[in-house]
C-alpha positions in Angstrom: 28.7 -60.3 43.6 27.9 -56.6 44.0 24.2 -55.9 44.5 22.3 -54.5 41.5 19.9 -52.4 43.6 20.0 -48.6 42.8 18.5 -46.1 45.2 19.1 -43.1 42.9 21.4 -41.8 40.3 23.6 -38.9 41.3 23.8 -37.8 37.6 20.0 -37.8 37.4 19.7 -35.9 40.7 22.4 -33.4 39.5 20.5 -32.8 36.2 17.2 -32.4 38.0 18.7 -29.9 40.5 20.4 -28.0 37.6 17.1 -28.0 35.7 15.3 -26.7 38.8 17.8 -24.0 39.3 17.5 -22.9 35.7 13.8 -22.9 35.9 13.7 -20.9 39.1 16.2 -18.4 37.5 14.1 -18.2 34.4 10.9 -17.5 36.4 12.7 -14.9 38.5 14.2 -13.1 35.5 10.9 -13.2 33.6 9.1 -11.7 36.6 11.8 -9.0 37.0 11.7 -8.2 33.3 7.9 -7.8 33.3 8.0 -5.7 36.5 10.7 -3.5 35.0 8.8 -3.1 31.8 5.7 -2.1 33.7 7.7 0.2 35.9 9.0 1.9 32.8 5.5 2.3 31.4 4.4 3.7 34.8 7.3 6.1 34.8 6.4 7.3 31.3 2.8 7.8 32.4 4.0 9.9 35.3 6.0 12.1 33.0 3.2 12.5 30.6 0.8 13.4 33.4 3.2 15.8 34.9 3.6 17.6 31.5 -0.2 17.8 31.0 -0.8 19.1 34.5 1.9 21.7 34.4 0.7 22.9 31.0 -2.9 23.3 32.1 -2.1 24.8 35.4 0.1 27.3 33.7 -2.8 28.2 31.4 -5.0 28.7 34.5 -2.3 30.9 36.1 -2.0 33.0 32.9 -5.8 33.5 32.7 -6.2 34.4 36.3 -3.2 36.6 36.9 -2.6 38.2 33.5 -5.2 37.9 30.8 -8.4 38.4 32.8 -7.3 41.3 35.0 -6.0 43.2 31.9 -9.0 42.5 29.7 -11.4 43.5 32.5 -9.5 46.7 33.1 -9.5 47.4 29.4 -13.2 46.8 28.9 -14.7 48.0 32.1 -15.6 51.4 30.5 -17.8 50.2 27.7 -18.5 46.5 28.5 -22.1 45.9 29.6 -22.6 44.5 33.1 -24.5 41.5 31.8 -21.8 40.7 29.2 -20.1 37.2 29.6 -17.7 35.5 27.3 -16.2 32.3 28.7 -13.4 32.3 26.0 -11.5 34.8 28.1 -13.4 35.1 31.3 -13.2 31.4 32.3 -9.8 29.8 32.6 -11.5 26.4 33.1 -13.4 26.9 29.8 -10.1 27.8 28.1 -8.3 24.8 29.4 -11.1 22.5 28.4 -11.2 23.9 24.9 -7.4 23.8 24.5 -7.5 20.2 25.6 -10.1 19.3 23.0 -7.9 20.9 20.3 -4.9 19.0 21.6 -6.6 15.7 21.5 -7.8 16.3 18.0 -4.1 16.8 17.0 -2.7 13.9 19.0 -3.3 10.2 19.2 -2.7 10.2 23.0 -5.6 8.8 24.9 -6.0 10.2 28.4 -8.5 11.7 30.7 -8.3 15.3 31.9 -10.8 17.3 33.9 -10.8 20.5 35.9 -13.0 18.9 38.5 -14.9 20.9 41.1 -17.6 20.5 43.7 -20.8 22.1 42.4 -19.0 22.9 39.2 -20.4 25.6 36.9 -20.2 23.3 33.9 -21.7 19.9 34.7 -18.9 18.4 32.6 -16.5 19.4 35.3 -18.4 18.0 38.2 -16.1 15.9 40.5 -16.8 12.2 40.9 -16.7 10.8 44.5 -13.0 10.1 44.4 -12.2 13.7 43.1 -14.7 15.2 45.6 -12.9 13.6 48.5 -9.6 15.0 47.3 -10.9 18.6 47.0 -12.4 18.4 50.5 -9.1 17.1 51.8 -7.3 20.0 50.1 -9.4 22.5 52.0 -8.6 20.7 55.3 -4.9 20.2 54.6 -3.3 23.4 53.2 0.0 21.5 52.7 -1.4 18.8 50.5 -0.5 19.3 46.8 -0.9 16.0 45.0 -2.0 12.4 45.1 -0.9 9.9 42.6 -1.2 6.1 42.1 -2.5 3.3 40.0 -6.2 2.6 40.0 -8.4 0.1 38.3 -11.3 1.8 36.7 -13.8 -0.3 34.7 -11.5 -3.3 35.0 -8.6 -1.4 33.3 -5.5 0.0 35.0 -4.9 3.8 35.0 -2.2 6.0 36.4 -4.2 8.7 38.3 -2.9 12.0 39.4 -4.9 14.6 41.4 -3.3 18.0 41.9 -4.3 21.1 43.7 -6.1 23.4 41.3 -7.4 27.0 41.6 -7.5 28.8 44.8 -10.2 31.5 44.6 -8.7 35.0 44.3 -10.3 38.4 44.6 -10.6 38.7 40.8 -12.7 35.5 40.7 -15.4 36.8 43.1 -17.0 38.7 40.3 -18.3 35.4 38.9 -18.4 33.2 42.0 -19.7 35.2 44.9 -23.4 35.7 44.3 -25.7 35.6 41.2 -26.5 39.4 41.3 -22.8 40.2 41.2 -22.1 38.0 38.2 -22.6 38.9 34.6 -26.1 38.2 33.5 -24.9 36.3 30.5 -23.1 33.9 32.8 -26.2 33.3 34.9 -28.3 32.9 31.8 -25.8 30.4 30.4 -25.2 28.3 33.6 -28.0 29.2 35.9 -28.0 30.8 39.4 -27.3 27.6 41.4 -23.9 26.4 40.3 -20.5 27.6 41.5 -21.7 30.5 43.7 -21.0 31.2 47.3 -17.3 30.9 47.0 -14.8 32.8 49.2 -11.3 34.0 48.9 -8.7 31.3 49.6 -11.0 28.4 49.0 -9.6 25.6 46.9 -12.4 25.3 44.3 -10.9 22.8 41.9 -8.4 20.1 41.3 -6.7 18.9 38.1 -7.6 15.2 37.6 -5.8 13.2 35.0 -5.8 9.5 34.1 -3.2 8.0 31.8 -4.3 4.5 30.6 -1.8 1.8 31.3 -3.6 -1.1 29.6 -1.8 -0.6 26.2 1.6 0.0 27.9 1.1 -3.1 30.1 0.2 -5.2 27.1 3.2 -4.0 25.3 5.3 -4.8 28.4 3.8 -8.3 28.4 4.6 -8.8 24.7 8.2 -7.7 25.3 8.4 -10.0 28.3 7.3 -12.9 26.2 9.8 -12.2 23.5 12.6 -11.7 26.0 11.5 -14.8 28.0 11.6 -16.9 24.8 15.1 -15.7 24.0 16.2 -16.2 27.6 14.7 -19.7 27.8 16.5 -20.6 24.6 19.8 -19.4 26.1 19.1 -21.4 29.3 18.3 -24.5 27.3 21.6 -24.2 25.4 23.5 -23.7 28.7 21.7 -26.6 30.3 22.7 -28.9 27.4 26.3 -27.7 27.5 26.6 -28.1 31.3 25.0 -31.6 31.3 27.2 -32.7 28.4 30.4 -31.4 30.1 29.4 -32.9 33.4 28.9 -36.2 31.8 32.2 -36.1 30.0 34.3 -34.6 32.7 32.7 -36.1 35.9 30.2 -38.9 35.5 31.9 -40.8 32.7 35.3 -41.0 34.6 33.4 -41.9 37.8 31.7 -44.7 35.8 35.1 -46.1 34.9 36.0 -46.2 38.6 32.7 -47.9 39.4 33.1 -50.5 36.6 36.6 -51.4 37.6 35.6 -51.7 41.2 32.8 -54.1 40.2 35.2 -56.2 38.1 37.6 -56.5 40.9 34.9 -57.3 43.4 33.6 -60.1 41.1 37.0 -61.5 40.2 39.8 -61.1 42.7 42.3 -62.2 40.1 41.9 -58.7 38.7 43.4 -57.1 41.8 46.2 -54.9 40.8 44.6 -53.6 37.7 44.6 -49.8 37.3 42.6 -47.1 35.6 43.7 -43.9 33.8 41.8 -40.7 34.4 43.0 -37.4 33.1 39.9 -35.2 33.4 41.1 -33.0 36.2 43.2 -32.9 39.3 40.5 -34.3 41.6 39.7 -37.2 39.3 43.4 -37.9 38.7 44.0 -38.0 42.4 41.0 -40.3 42.7 42.4 -42.6 40.0 45.8 -42.6 41.8 44.2 -43.5 45.1 42.2 -46.3 43.5 45.3 -47.7 41.7 47.2 -47.6 45.0 44.4 -49.4 46.8 44.2 -52.1 44.1 48.0 -52.7 44.2 47.9 -52.8 48.0 45.1 -55.3 48.0 46.9 -57.5 45.5 50.0 -57.4 47.6 48.1 -58.2 50.8 46.4 -61.1 49.0 49.7 -62.5 47.9 51.2 -62.1 51.3 48.1 -63.8 52.8 48.6 -66.7 50.4 52.2 -67.0 51.4 51.3 -66.9 55.1 48.6 -69.5 54.6 51.1 -71.8 52.7 53.7 -71.3 55.5 51.2 -72.0 58.2 49.9 -75.0 56.3 53.4 -76.4 56.1 53.9 -75.9 59.8 50.7 -77.6 60.6 51.6 -80.4 58.2 54.9 -80.8 60.0 53.2 -80.8 63.4 50.8 -83.5 62.2 53.8 -85.6 61.0 55.3 -85.3 64.5 52.1 -86.2 66.1 51.9 -89.3 63.9 55.4 -90.3 65.1 54.0 -90.7 68.6 51.7 -93.4 67.1 54.7 -95.5 66.0 57.3 -97.6 67.9 58.9 -95.6 70.7 62.1 -96.9 72.4 61.4 -96.5 76.1 63.5 -97.5 79.2 61.9 -100.3 81.1 63.2 -98.8 84.4 63.1 -95.0 84.3 60.6 -94.8 81.4 62.8 -92.3 79.4 62.3 -92.3 75.6 65.2 -92.2 73.1 64.7 -89.5 70.4 65.9 -89.7 66.8 69.3 -88.2 67.7 69.9 -91.0 70.3 69.3 -88.9 73.4 67.2 -90.2 76.3 64.5 -87.8 77.4 61.9 -87.8 80.1 58.7 -89.1 78.6 56.8 -85.8 79.4 59.6 -83.8 77.7 59.5 -86.0 74.6 55.7 -85.8 74.3 55.7 -82.1 74.8 58.3 -81.6 72.0 56.4 -83.8 69.6 52.8 -82.7 70.3 50.7 -79.8 71.6 50.3 -81.5 75.0 51.5 -79.9 78.2 52.1 -81.7 81.6 51.3 -81.0 85.2 52.5 -83.2 88.1 50.6 -84.9 90.8 50.8 -88.2 92.8 48.6 -91.2 92.5 47.1 -92.9 95.6 49.4 -96.0 95.3 52.6 -93.9 95.2 51.3 -91.7 98.0 50.8 -94.8 100.2 54.3 -96.1 99.2 56.1 -92.8 99.8 54.2 -91.7 102.9 53.4 -94.9 104.9 51.6 -94.2 108.1 49.9 -91.2 106.6 48.2 -92.7 103.6 47.0 -96.2 103.2 46.5 -98.0 99.9 42.8 -97.2 100.2 43.3 -93.9 102.0 42.1 -90.4 101.0 42.9 -88.8 97.7 46.3 -87.5 97.0 45.3 -83.8 97.2 44.4 -84.3 100.9 47.8 -85.8 101.6 49.5 -82.9 99.7 47.7 -80.4 101.9 48.3 -82.0 105.3 51.4 -84.3 104.7 55.1 -83.6 105.3 57.2 -81.7 102.8 57.2 -83.4 99.4 60.2 -85.1 98.1 62.2 -83.7 95.1 60.9 -84.6 91.7 57.4 -85.5 93.0 54.8 -83.2 94.3 51.4 -81.6 93.7 50.3 -80.0 90.5 52.3 -77.0 89.4 
């Protein structure tokens, strides 16, 4: 009987491996989709920040290089020295007000600040992170921008810091010393803030923060939807593949197994064949199994014939042996035996032909004393001593051969 112990099922192992591969693929795809969605959100945030920064820096450049010099030149003749109007004299003020109007018209939520160290307007005072960037700008003339994702208040932001205004000669009027500045400016902001600047100093940086929380949440929602669809597709593929593998591989292999068990339990079923047509490999396997079954049947039949033949031979030998137990005609003088054909044969020849016995020749002590008088007495030494030391033996009698 074939043992019934089962270590594991290949089909189960195959299904588990397939499920594991699908699960790993699903996790990898979900992670990649989520990362791609977040990268897209980050890219959009970068573009938005770039547009805002370029627009505001262009406003600064326009005020500093075109509007202010021309208005100053136009009004110098009749403008009182103490006069100050930030609407056209301060580009930072203009940018801040334009940004307020823009936010009132747009639903975009972002942070923008013209940050400075010892800023004239406290609203523009740089925080520690912005302060460090401005100080670095003055140490490294080639530095233009820093950008990256920061977590502020537990929320993710895309943060960009870009080089702002570099103090020009036209700006010294309001930033060199309080006596040189318009009295209205000193009266509005005081005499302590944003003075003592020098030409070429980087006095500000544009700081912008684009929130990523909403974009990331949207990316996560899209990932969940895509993941659900992808998992559904993978589930359908898994069902199809397991069904096909069962039909095309494991079911045919089960037929081979069942037939092998049947033959192992009942040798009379040797020679039986199976028919598999699920593919070339399984067809070849079925052909090899059928050939093996036929060869085993043929070998068993030949073995039965050989056993029968050998049994007959042994039976015949036993019958010949039994004849030796009957009445044997033997010569009273020479001791030859007459066989069934009437021929007289030496007794040893007859026994050899009718049994499995073989003969070797020697000489007994009585014959040795009779044949070799003077050398061996009736009670003399054993025949082997005489054979070793005596004269040449006579024909037909001698030591063992």
